C-alpha positions, 0 to 999 in steps of 0.5 A: 500499500502507499503507507509502506516505505519502499526502498529507493532502489526498488522505485528506481528499478521499476521506473527504469523498467517502465521506460524500457518497456516502451521499446516493444510498442514502437510503431516503425521506429523510435519516437511513436508508440502504439497501443492495441486493444486486447482481444475480446474472446467472448466475441469469438464467431461474431463480426460487424462494423465497429470504430477503432478505440482511439489511442488517447482513450486506450491511454486513459483506460489504463490511467483511470486505474491509477492515482496518476491522472486524477481529475479534480472537481469543484474547480480544483486543478487536475493533476499534471498528468490529467492536464497533459492527457487532455492536451494529447494529440496522436501521431499518424503514419504516412501510409495507411494512417496508423495512429500512435502516441509520442514516446517522449510524452509517455515517458513524461507521464511515467516520470510525473507518475513517480513524482506525484504518485502516492502508491507504488503499486500504481507503477506495478499496475502500469508495468503489467499493462505495458507487459500485456501490450508487448504480448499483444504486439508480439502476436499482432500483424498488419498489412496494407494493400496498394488499394489502401485496405489495412488488415490487422490480426491479433491472437490470444491464447485461451486460458483455463479458468479453473487452473489459469493456465493455457488450454490443452490442446492450445486454443487461440482466438484471433481478431481480424480488423479490415479497414478501408483507409482509401477513397473507394468502397470495397467488398470482401467476397472470400478468404484463404487461410493456412494454419502452421504448427511450429511443433509439427513444422508443417501446415495443419489446416487450410481453408481454400482460396475463394471460400465465401465471406467471413463468419457468414458475412461479405462486408462492404466498406466505404472509406473510413469504415472498419469491419471486425470479426473474431474467430479461432483455431487449435494447434498441436503445439505451443506456437505457430501462425495463421495467415492468408488472404481475402478476396476483394472487389473494388467498387465504383461510386455506385457501389454496383459495378466492379472496377478491380479484383484483388487479394488483400494479404493477411500477414502471418499472425503469431500464435503463441502460448508463451506470450500469455504466460509472460504477462503473468510474471509481473507481480505487485510489491 
């Protein structure tokens, strides 16, 4: 609790570890970090259009569970961190519009958190969050086509609720986000998948090219729209990947006539039981 004296060496070690933990979250190099929503395994088998949670909202979500960013009422001043977050702006990549947060600003939040914070466990909470984010990044792939279709996939291993250990055989839920970051509408008609098991060193399951839709749907996406669906698969060993492509058609302004047929690549999405186990290694003081 905040009443206990914490050795300065512990505080310094935790602070430095948080700064290092930002490195795996970088987007295309030093300077910008990207936060990714966790996979909601309860949505397995479902899909629909949904907006992406903003980077700032993801940041607020974690800070809300600490005393770092308390917003005061009755005219009192907010904490320095709360004021900083209110003034945050996102960084966007040139190709495909991937959004992130300035790394130097996140480091400043961490520094202020240790300066203003009263409870060392806030630091451990943020440490667990960053560890979970590193695991999410490790199990995420992103591909952007020439037609400006952005396909992002993220997987997570399902856990046995009774033992809090990975299910046997290893079972994974994955989220696929298909986003129109161009200027023309497109429709998804089919899919093709390969599931590779690293333990067996071979593809253990395939879905042939042109198999109809995804989760029973063939979404049509206008510019700036995003379709997300959730599905899953099994492996025989603890690691592998799933990847493939979506068969798409680019439509004219009437949304009735096909202008171009193309494949949108799904870069291999890592399937890793160890990624889930690693997030359990950070403990409270």
